[in-house]
C-alpha positions as CSV (number, residue, x, y, z in Angstrom):
1,M,-95.7,-212.2,-153.2
2,T,-95.1,-215.9,-153.1
3,T,-95.8,-217.5,-149.8
4,M,-95.1,-220.8,-148.1
5,R,-96.4,-222.9,-145.2
6,A,-94.4,-222.9,-142.0
7,I,-94.8,-223.9,-138.3
8,S,-94.3,-220.9,-136.0
9,Q,-95.1,-219.8,-132.4
10,D,-96.0,-216.5,-130.9
11,V,-95.3,-217.4,-127.3
12,L,-93.1,-219.8,-125.3
13,G,-94.8,-222.9,-123.9
14,G,-95.8,-226.5,-124.6
15,P,-96.3,-228.2,-128.0
16,E,-99.7,-226.6,-128.3
17,V,-98.1,-223.2,-129.1
18,L,-96.9,-224.5,-132.5
19,K,-99.2,-223.5,-135.3
20,E,-99.2,-223.5,-139.1
21,I,-98.9,-220.1,-140.8
22,E,-98.1,-218.5,-144.2
23,L,-94.8,-216.6,-144.6
24,P,-93.2,-215.0,-147.6
25,R,-91.0,-217.5,-149.4
26,P,-87.3,-216.5,-148.9
27,E,-84.9,-215.7,-151.7
28,P,-81.3,-216.7,-151.7
29,G,-78.7,-214.0,-151.2
30,P,-75.0,-214.1,-152.3
31,A,-73.4,-217.5,-151.5
32,E,-76.8,-218.9,-150.4
33,V,-79.1,-221.6,-151.8
34,L,-82.9,-221.9,-151.7
35,V,-84.0,-225.4,-150.8
36,R,-87.4,-226.9,-151.2
37,V,-87.8,-228.9,-148.0
38,H,-88.9,-232.5,-148.4
39,A,-88.3,-233.5,-144.8
40,A,-87.1,-231.8,-141.6
41,G,-85.5,-233.6,-138.6
42,V,-86.7,-232.9,-135.1
43,N,-84.2,-232.7,-132.3
44,P,-84.3,-232.1,-128.5
45,T,-82.9,-228.6,-129.0
46,D,-86.1,-227.8,-130.9
47,W,-88.5,-228.5,-128.1
48,K,-86.1,-226.9,-125.6
49,H,-86.1,-223.7,-127.6
50,R,-89.9,-223.9,-128.0
51,A,-90.4,-224.0,-124.3
52,T,-87.7,-221.6,-123.1
53,G,-86.5,-219.5,-126.0
54,G,-83.0,-220.7,-125.3
55,L,-80.4,-219.1,-127.5
56,L,-83.2,-217.6,-129.7
57,G,-84.8,-215.3,-127.3
58,E,-88.5,-214.4,-127.6
59,P,-90.7,-215.6,-130.4
60,P,-92.1,-215.5,-133.0
61,F,-89.7,-217.9,-134.7
62,V,-89.8,-221.0,-136.9
63,L,-87.9,-223.9,-135.4
64,G,-85.8,-226.6,-136.9
65,W,-82.2,-227.0,-138.2
66,D,-82.3,-230.4,-140.1
67,V,-83.2,-230.3,-143.8
68,S,-83.3,-232.7,-146.7
69,G,-84.7,-231.4,-150.0
70,V,-84.0,-230.1,-153.5
71,V,-82.2,-227.0,-154.5
72,E,-84.7,-224.6,-156.0
73,A,-82.4,-221.6,-156.8
74,V,-78.9,-220.4,-156.0
75,G,-77.5,-217.0,-155.1
76,L,-74.6,-215.1,-156.6
77,G,-71.3,-217.0,-156.4
78,V,-72.6,-220.5,-155.5
79,T,-70.6,-223.3,-157.3
80,L,-71.3,-226.3,-155.0
81,H,-74.9,-226.8,-155.9
82,K,-77.3,-226.3,-158.9
83,P,-81.1,-226.2,-159.1
84,G,-82.4,-229.7,-159.0
85,D,-79.7,-231.1,-156.8
86,E,-80.8,-233.3,-153.9
87,V,-79.1,-232.1,-150.7
88,F,-79.2,-232.5,-147.0
89,G,-77.7,-230.3,-144.3
90,M,-78.0,-228.3,-141.2
91,L,-79.0,-224.6,-141.0
92,P,-76.6,-222.4,-139.0
93,Y,-77.0,-223.1,-135.3
94,P,-78.5,-221.5,-133.4
95,R,-79.8,-218.5,-135.3
96,G,-80.2,-220.0,-138.8
97,H,-83.3,-221.9,-137.6
98,G,-86.3,-222.3,-139.9
99,A,-86.5,-225.9,-141.2
100,Y,-90.2,-226.4,-140.3
101,A,-91.2,-224.8,-143.5
102,E,-91.6,-225.5,-147.2
103,Y,-88.5,-223.5,-148.2
104,V,-85.3,-222.5,-146.5
105,T,-82.3,-220.4,-147.4
106,A,-78.8,-220.9,-146.0
107,P,-75.1,-220.6,-147.0
108,S,-74.4,-223.2,-149.7
109,R,-71.8,-224.9,-147.5
110,C,-74.4,-225.8,-144.9
111,F,-75.5,-228.5,-147.4
112,A,-73.9,-231.6,-149.1
113,P,-75.3,-234.0,-151.7
114,K,-77.9,-236.3,-150.2
115,P,-76.7,-239.8,-149.7
116,A,-77.8,-241.7,-152.8
117,N,-79.1,-244.7,-150.9
118,L,-81.3,-242.6,-148.5
119,D,-84.7,-241.1,-149.0
120,H,-85.4,-237.6,-147.7
121,V,-86.8,-238.8,-144.4
122,R,-83.7,-240.8,-143.5
123,A,-81.4,-238.1,-144.8
124,A,-83.2,-235.4,-142.7
125,A,-82.6,-237.4,-139.6
126,L,-78.9,-237.2,-139.9
127,P,-77.4,-233.7,-140.1
128,L,-77.5,-232.1,-136.7
129,A,-77.2,-235.3,-134.6
130,A,-74.5,-236.8,-136.9
131,L,-72.5,-233.6,-137.1
132,T,-72.7,-233.3,-133.3
133,A,-71.3,-236.8,-133.0
134,W,-68.7,-236.2,-135.6
135,Q,-67.5,-232.9,-134.1
136,T,-67.3,-234.6,-130.7
137,L,-65.6,-237.8,-131.7
138,V,-63.4,-236.8,-134.7
139,D,-62.7,-233.0,-134.3
140,T,-62.6,-232.7,-130.6
141,A,-61.5,-236.1,-129.3
142,D,-59.7,-237.5,-132.3
143,V,-60.9,-241.0,-131.6
144,Q,-58.5,-243.7,-132.9
145,P,-58.7,-247.5,-133.3
146,G,-58.8,-249.2,-129.9
147,R,-59.9,-246.2,-127.9
148,R,-62.6,-246.7,-125.3
149,V,-65.6,-244.5,-125.8
150,L,-68.5,-244.2,-123.4
151,V,-71.8,-242.9,-125.0
152,H,-74.6,-241.8,-122.7
153,A,-78.2,-242.2,-123.9
154,A,-76.7,-244.4,-126.6
155,A,-80.1,-245.2,-128.1
156,G,-81.0,-241.6,-128.5
157,G,-80.8,-239.3,-131.5
158,V,-77.1,-238.2,-131.1
159,G,-76.2,-241.3,-129.1
160,H,-77.0,-244.0,-131.6
161,L,-75.2,-242.1,-134.4
162,A,-72.2,-241.4,-132.1
163,V,-72.0,-245.2,-131.5
164,Q,-71.8,-245.9,-135.2
165,I,-69.3,-243.2,-135.9
166,A,-67.1,-244.4,-133.0
167,K,-67.3,-248.0,-134.4
168,A,-66.4,-246.7,-137.8
169,R,-63.3,-245.2,-136.2
170,G,-62.3,-248.5,-134.7
171,A,-63.3,-247.7,-131.1
172,Y,-64.5,-250.0,-128.3
173,V,-67.9,-248.6,-127.3
174,L,-69.7,-248.6,-124.0
175,G,-73.3,-247.3,-124.0
176,T,-75.8,-246.5,-121.3
177,A,-79.5,-247.2,-121.8
178,R,-82.3,-249.1,-120.2
179,A,-82.1,-252.9,-120.5
180,A,-85.0,-253.0,-123.0
181,K,-82.8,-251.1,-125.4
182,H,-79.7,-253.3,-125.1
183,E,-80.5,-255.5,-128.1
184,F,-80.8,-252.4,-130.2
185,L,-77.5,-251.1,-128.8
186,R,-75.7,-254.3,-129.7
187,S,-77.3,-254.2,-133.2
188,I,-75.6,-250.8,-133.9
189,G,-72.2,-251.9,-132.5
190,V,-72.1,-251.3,-128.8
191,D,-69.6,-253.7,-127.2
192,E,-70.7,-253.1,-123.6
193,P,-74.3,-252.0,-122.9
194,I,-74.8,-250.6,-119.4
195,D,-78.2,-250.4,-117.7
196,Y,-78.1,-247.1,-115.9
197,T,-81.1,-248.0,-113.8
198,T,-79.3,-250.9,-112.1
199,T,-75.6,-250.0,-112.5
200,D,-73.8,-246.9,-111.4
201,F,-71.4,-246.4,-114.4
202,A,-69.3,-244.0,-112.3
203,E,-68.5,-246.8,-109.9
204,T,-68.0,-249.6,-112.5
205,V,-66.5,-248.0,-115.6
206,R,-62.8,-247.0,-115.8
207,D,-60.1,-246.2,-118.3
208,V,-62.3,-244.5,-120.8
209,D,-60.7,-242.3,-123.4
210,V,-63.8,-240.3,-124.5
211,V,-67.2,-239.7,-122.9
212,V,-70.1,-238.3,-125.0
213,E,-72.5,-236.7,-122.5
214,A,-75.9,-235.3,-123.7
215,I,-78.0,-235.7,-120.5
216,G,-76.9,-233.0,-118.2
217,G,-77.5,-232.9,-114.4
218,D,-74.8,-234.8,-112.6
219,Y,-73.8,-237.0,-115.5
220,G,-70.9,-234.7,-116.5
221,P,-69.2,-234.6,-113.1
222,R,-69.8,-238.3,-112.5
223,S,-68.5,-239.2,-115.9
224,L,-65.1,-237.5,-115.1
225,R,-64.4,-240.4,-112.7
226,T,-64.5,-242.9,-115.6
227,L,-61.8,-241.2,-117.7
228,R,-58.2,-242.3,-117.9
229,E,-55.3,-239.8,-117.7
230,G,-55.5,-237.7,-120.8
231,G,-59.1,-238.6,-121.6
232,V,-61.8,-236.1,-122.7
233,L,-65.4,-235.6,-121.7
234,V,-67.4,-233.7,-124.3
235,S,-70.7,-232.3,-122.9
236,L,-73.4,-231.5,-125.4
237,V,-75.4,-229.5,-122.8
238,L,-74.5,-226.3,-121.1
239,N,-73.1,-227.9,-118.0
240,R,-71.0,-225.9,-115.5
241,L,-68.1,-228.3,-115.9
242,A,-65.7,-225.5,-115.0
243,D,-66.8,-226.0,-111.4
244,F,-65.4,-229.5,-111.4
245,D,-61.7,-230.6,-111.4
246,P,-61.2,-233.0,-114.3
247,G,-57.9,-234.2,-112.8
248,G,-55.6,-235.4,-115.6
249,A,-58.5,-235.4,-118.1
250,R,-60.1,-232.5,-119.9
251,A,-63.7,-231.4,-120.2
252,E,-65.2,-229.6,-123.2
253,T,-68.6,-228.2,-124.0
254,L,-69.6,-228.4,-127.7
255,L,-72.2,-226.6,-129.8
256,V,-72.6,-228.1,-133.2
257,E,-71.7,-226.1,-136.4
258,P,-72.6,-226.6,-140.0
259,D,-69.7,-228.3,-141.9
260,H,-69.8,-229.2,-145.5
261,H,-66.7,-231.4,-145.3
262,A,-68.0,-233.4,-142.3
263,L,-71.4,-233.8,-144.0
264,T,-69.7,-235.2,-147.0
265,R,-67.9,-237.8,-144.8
266,I,-71.2,-238.6,-143.0
267,A,-72.8,-239.2,-146.4
268,E,-70.0,-241.5,-147.4
269,L,-70.5,-243.6,-144.2
270,A,-74.3,-243.7,-144.9
271,E,-73.7,-244.9,-148.5
272,E,-71.3,-247.5,-147.3
273,G,-74.0,-248.8,-144.9
274,R,-71.9,-247.9,-141.8
275,L,-74.2,-245.1,-140.6
276,R,-77.9,-245.3,-140.4
277,A,-80.4,-243.2,-138.5
278,E,-83.0,-245.1,-136.6
279,I,-86.4,-243.6,-137.4
280,D,-88.9,-243.5,-134.5
281,T,-91.7,-241.5,-135.9
282,V,-92.6,-239.7,-139.2
283,L,-95.3,-237.1,-139.2
284,P,-96.5,-234.4,-141.6
285,L,-95.4,-230.8,-141.1
286,A,-98.8,-229.8,-139.8
287,E,-98.4,-232.3,-136.9
288,A,-95.2,-230.7,-135.5
289,A,-96.9,-230.4,-132.1
290,K,-97.4,-234.2,-132.0
291,A,-93.7,-234.7,-133.0
292,H,-92.7,-232.6,-130.0
293,E,-95.0,-234.5,-127.7
294,R,-93.4,-237.7,-128.9
295,G,-89.9,-236.4,-128.4
296,E,-90.6,-235.0,-124.9
297,S,-92.2,-238.3,-123.8
298,G,-88.8,-239.9,-123.5
299,R,-90.1,-243.0,-125.1
300,S,-88.7,-242.4,-128.6
301,R,-85.8,-244.4,-130.0
302,G,-83.8,-242.7,-132.7
303,K,-85.1,-239.8,-134.7
304,I,-88.4,-238.0,-135.3
305,V,-88.9,-236.5,-138.8
306,L,-91.5,-234.2,-140.3
307,T,-92.4,-234.5,-144.0
308,V,-93.2,-231.3,-145.9
């Protein structure tokens, strides 16, 4: 039996529960591909599931949804990819997890050709966060040129990619972050940075068409006050928005899905230089616990990536 290295956990808890183990190498089934993982992106949903089980339930499980690598083998009926192709993508969320490993299998349409101008580290930083931003701004909110978009945590993993996608759609972008991050926000296209530590956005921001909200707490209800008639708030956390009256706006909760077509569009933006993941930290797979510690510190800017 061929085995592979992976990072797993037997109990819920802090980063220290993550450990390196050997698992059987998977084989691709019909319509699936086997990908040799070169890099795996780390996202807030990873450490939340590590600590609480979230949508996965009780361990053991291997975390991670973001992958960049090379197709090793293809299953019956796969036409999109061939062995040797460089691909990037997102494993089915939530139950397709398993990117913290040397190999993964997933339906072939979870992947797209890796952007030619990106290495595996930068490509692995994109899928889940960029697809979340795309499905929020394009599929759900249909952002058009001139629309006003408010992105909370605009320097974060999803936030900084949402800013760039909104700008690529011709939007005027407002973004919340600490003042120390405002220079970075301007560098990625934010028109109006807002220091949430000194300014109450709910009192000062008005006539917004779209709010991207990934913080939780009272941010969703407060953000409803910034929307114009017909605007939309898209929450990326499981907020109880149904308890609040959006008035003439609407409120949606979004869970990201794999999407070959959107990944292809994201790759095009990356190749055009219009979408770039900011890399905060790169660590080897064996140091996944350190990656989680960094992410949970709240001090990271952009994405954390594991190399395999």
